[in-house]
N, C-alpha and C positions, 0 to 999 in steps of 0.2 A: 393837417391833412385835408384836402380837397374832396369835393364830392365824387370827382372821377377816380381819385386816387381809392376810394373805399368801393365805389360801384363798378369799376372798370379798371382795376389794377393790371399790370402787366405781369403775366405768368411765365416760368422757363423750368428748364430741365433741373434745377436745383430743388423743386418741390415734387415729392414722390407722386407717381401716377401721371407725370407730364412726359409725353414721348422724347427719349434721347435725342431722337434726330431733329426734333423741330426748333426752329429759331423762337425766340421769345415772343409772345402773343399777348394782346389785350384780352382780358376775359370775353369781351363781347365779340371777338373774332373766332372764339374755339368752334362754334357750332358749324362754321363754314368750311372747316377743315377736311371733312368727309372720313373722320376717324370712326371706328367700329371697334368696341371693347373686345367681341368673340373673334375678329379677325386678327388680332396680335398687333394691332396699331399703337398699344399702349402698354406700358409696363405694368406689372401686376405686383402686390395686390393693389386692387382699386375699388375704393367706394364710389357707388353711383347712385344716383336718384332718377327714378322713373318720372319723366316730366308729365305724363297725363295723370298718373295716380296722385302726384303732387298736387295739381291743378284741382282734381276732384276732391281732395282732402280740404284744400283751402276753402273750397265753395261749400261743401257739406257742413264744415264746422261753422262758418259764417251763418249759413242758413239756419243751423241748429240755434244758434244764439239770437239771432233776428226772430225766429219764430216764437221764442219764448220771452220776448221783450226786453232782453239784456244785451249788453254790449260785450265786445271781445277785445281784450287786452291781453294778446298771446305773451307767453313769457319768452323772450329773447334770447335767454340764456341756453336754451334748446339747441339752437342752430348757430348763434352768433354770426349770421350770415346777412349782411346788408342788402343783398338781392332778394332774400326771403322776406327780410323786414318790410321792404316796399311792395312785395306779392300781397303780403298780409294787410298792410295798410290800404293798396289799391282795392284788395277784396272787401274793404268796408270795416276793418277793425277800428275801434274807438281810439286806440292807442296801443303802446307797447310796455311790457313788464321787464324789469331787469333785477339782477341780484347785487350789483355793485355800481358805482359811480364809473369805474372804468368802461362797463358793458354799456351804461347809460350814454356815454360820450360817444360811442359807435352808433347807438340808435338814433341819437339826435342828428348826428352828420349824415344818417341815411334819411332823415326827413321825419322823424317822429317828432310831434308836439305836444302829445298827452302821454306821460309816462309815469309807471308805478316803480319804484323800487321795492320790492317785496322782501324786505329785509331791514334790520335795525341800522340806522346811519347816526355816527355820534362822533367820529374821529374828525379833528380840526380840518385835515387835508381833504376828507370827502365833503363835509360841509362847504368848505371853500370851494371846491370843484362845482357842486351843484349851483352855488351862488353865482360862479362865474359863467357856468353854461346859461343860466337863466339870463343873465347881463348881456350875453352876446347873441341870444336868439329870442327876439321880441315874441311874446306869446307863448314860450315855453313853460308847459306847466309839469312839475314833478312833485309826487307825494310818496313819502316813505314810511315805514312802521315804526312805531313807538310801543314799548311794552313795560317801560319801567321808570320811576322818578330819577333813578340813577343815570338813565340815558337822556332824560330830558335835562337835567342839570348840566350835562356836558354840552348840550346843544345850547343852552342858555348862556354857558361860559363863553362859548365861540361868539354868540350873537351880540353878547354885551361888549365884546372887544372890537366889534364891527359895526358901529352904529348906524352906518348907512345901509345894512343888509335888511332886506324885506324878512319876514317871519316865514318859517318853512311849513309847508303844507304836510300834515301828518295823518296818518291811518292808525287807529288803535286796533292793535291786534289781540284777537282771542286765542289762547292755545288750549291745549288738553294735557291732562296729568300725565307724566312720563314722555312727553312729545317734545318739541323744540322750544322754539321761542313763543311769546304769547301769553297774555294775563291768564292765569289760572282760575280766577272767581270773578264773580259779577262785582263784588265790592272792590276788588282790587283794580279792576278796570275803571269802574265809575270814579273812584279816587283820583286816578290817573287822568281821566277825562277832565275832571275838575280843576286839577292842577294845570294842565295843558291850556284850559279857558283862561286862567289867571296869568299866563305867561305871555311876555312879548315876543318870545322866540318862536313860537309855533302857533298854528291854527289847526284845530281838529276838523278834518274835511269828510271822515268817514270811519268805517269799521272794515275790518279785513280778517281772514282766518284762512288756513291752509289744511284742507281735509285729506290730501293725498295718502299720506303716511298711515293713516288707519285703515284704509281700504284694504279688503282681502279678496274682492272679486265675486263675493257670495251675497246675492240680492238681500236676503233677509239681515243678515248682519249688518251689511253696509247701509241699509236703509235706517235701521235703529241708530247707528253711529252718526250718519250725517243729520238726521233730524234733530238728535240730541245737541249736537254742535251748532246747527243753525239756529235752533231756538235759543241759545245762549247769545250768538250773534245778533239775532232780532231783539232780544230783550235789553241788551246793552244799548243797542241803536235807539229805541223807544225811551230807554231811561235818559240818554243823552240830549235826545230831542226835547223831551218834556222839561229838563233842566236848561235849554236853550245853550248848550255846550258846543254846538256846531257853529263855526264860524265860516261859512261858504253859501254859495247860492244853490248848490246842488249835493246833496249827501252821496258820497261813493260807498257802495256796499259790495264789497267784493270777495270772491274765493277762487282758489286757484287748483290746479291739477288736471290731469287727463284721464283719471281713473274712473272716477264717479260724478263726472260733471253734470249728468243728467239729474242726479239726486240732490244737488245744491241749486240749481238753476232757478227753481220756482221759488225758493226762499230768498232769492235777491231782490224780489219786487216787494216793496212795502209802502204804505201810505203814512207818511210823516208831515210833519208842518211844512217841510221844505220838499223839494222834488228829489226824487231818489233815482240814481243812475246804477243799476246793477251790473256788475263786471265779472266774467269768467276770464280766468288768467291761464287756461291751458296752453300748454307749449308743444307737446309731443305729438299732437294730432296731425302736424304738418306731413311728417313723414311716416308717422305710426311705427308698428314694428310688427316682428313675426313671433313675438313671445308674451312678455308680461301684458303689454298693453293690448295685444291681440286678444288675450284672455278676459281683459276688463271690458273691451269693446263687444265681445260676444254677449256678456252680460247686459251692457248698455242696449245692444240692439234687440235682445229679449225684453227687456222690460219696454222699449219703445215699439216693439213689433215692426221693426224695420229690417230689411234684409241687406242694406247696403252699408251704411256707417263710414267707417274709415278703411282704407287699405294701406298694406305695407308699401312704401315706396323707395325704401333704401335697402341696399344689399351690398356686400362685399364680394368680389371675384378675385380668386386666388389659383394658382396653379398646383398639380401634384407634382412635388419634386423628388418624392421617394415612395417605393412600395416595398419596404424592408421585409414584411412577413404576412402570410395569408390574413386577410381581414382588417389590414391596417394600411392607410395611405397617409403619408404626411404632406400637409398643405403648407405652402410658403406664405403664411399670414399668422398674426398673433396678436398679442395684448397691445402692441404699439399700433394696431390697424383696425381694431374691432372690438365692440364693448365687451367686458366681462363682469361688470360690477353687480349685475342681478342673475343673469343666466349664461351659460354657454350659447354660441351661436347655433344656428339651425341650418343644416344643409337643405337647399331649396331646389337647386337645379345643377345641372353639369352640362359640359360641351366637350365632345371628343376632339382630340388633336386634329388639325386639318379641317375641322367642320366650323360653322358659324352659327348653329342653331342650339338654343337652350332647350334641355329637356328636363321634365321634372325629376327630382331626386327620389330614389325610392324611400320608402318610410323606414326602412330598418338602418338608415344611414344616421349616424350620431357622432357629434364632436365629443369626444371623452375628456379632452384636456386642451390648454392652450400654453405654450411657452411665449416668450417676448417674441418671436418670429415664426413659430411653428404652430399648426393645429394638428391633433391627431383625429383623423376620420376613421371611423370604424363601421363595418356592416358585413353581412353574411351573404346578400344577395348576388345573383350573377353578374349584375351591373357593377356591384362594387369589386368583384373578383377580376373584372375586366378593365379596370382603371389601370392606366398606364402613366408614366412620367410625361409630362406636357399637357395632359388633361386639364381642363378647367372646371372649378367647382364653385358655386355661388352659395355664400352663406347669409341667411338673415339674421337679424340682430334682435335683442332684447334690452330695450331702453336705448333709443337713440341718441340722447344727450351725450354719452360719453364715447359715441363713435365720431360724432361732428367734430369734437374737439382734437382728434387724432389726424385731421385734413384740413390743410390750408385751402384746398380746393375741391370740387367735386363736379364731374360732367353730368349733364342732364341727358337722359338717353330716351330714345322712343322704344316701342316693344321689339324691335329688332336689334337693339343695342347700338344703334348710330348715334353718335354723339351730336346732339342738336343745340345744347347750350351748355352753359356752367355758372356754378356758384362759387364765390369765396367765403372764407371764415375769418374771423379776427379775434381769436381767443388770445 
């Protein structure tokens, strides 16, 4: 796969949302076609990204990290969009984060040269994949997570069979009881770090944690939770440094998540015997959302005393296909097009048939359910009663990750919904 293949592929009408009447186009040509979402130039449903809000989010988050003396390694799994990877790197990101070696390969092709796999790697095919990527890309740095001796033994087994392979850079993961992966105790973590230090297959380069699953959006509880976790992270970092278990010129200290990033950022700066690079791995900030992360960001903004923060940049437009009974309109959009892993979509705007102007949706409008390709829009207001077949409705999302993976491309639009650019995804 070439750089052009991944950054500027050819799109055509086989991909949903692409105009039926259009000839195939390179992604870079889409912004010059004069298409408008509300004018009917494109088939619906259609996920769109607001260009200016996206740019503002990238700038704000990079500024937040820089202002606190830490780096940003955005989680690429959120978007899996090479164009957005490049925008994040161009904005000043230290590097990129991924969950799998397949995702890593897309990021490296897009130009990333410092990468974290925020997951345990241990299968032979994946270890070989990392090794091959590093051989093919001079200067590429990849660090992944370890949390058990059993995992380390699998790494050692592969490395021992490949005598010319370099040792893998690894980050010791600290977890929480009842959570996902990660060492559950200081003693377990320190014993693993000592074992890594004695291994020829891996080099310990830092400490990692993921705090997102424990956040609830309430400052008091979230502060207690984050402080306790980060104290454990800092404690094991100090212990490993004291025993000279790190084999690196710069220790990576990293936390991930888009929910309470402000509560962990200050804890990523430490004075150890080696320089420390603190890294945030937030991913959802790029497009933000209208639900879960909006509530978390409200708490962040209150703690920081800022009125801006991040703004929802993604929405999905759909047509009213039926008004079968009073108070109910059926939209031609469903689980195949929009997130429903955390919360139902949120009606945010509508456009009457024959018009090309978006109007804010009334507060009483609610999506009560989703099928594969239908949404149930309910409401009691006069505006809802006036909905007709052919009208358009925009839905905001909760959790952008699982909307991105339903689309192979998305147009970038201005505030009048003129298409001015496009991104593609490679899930």
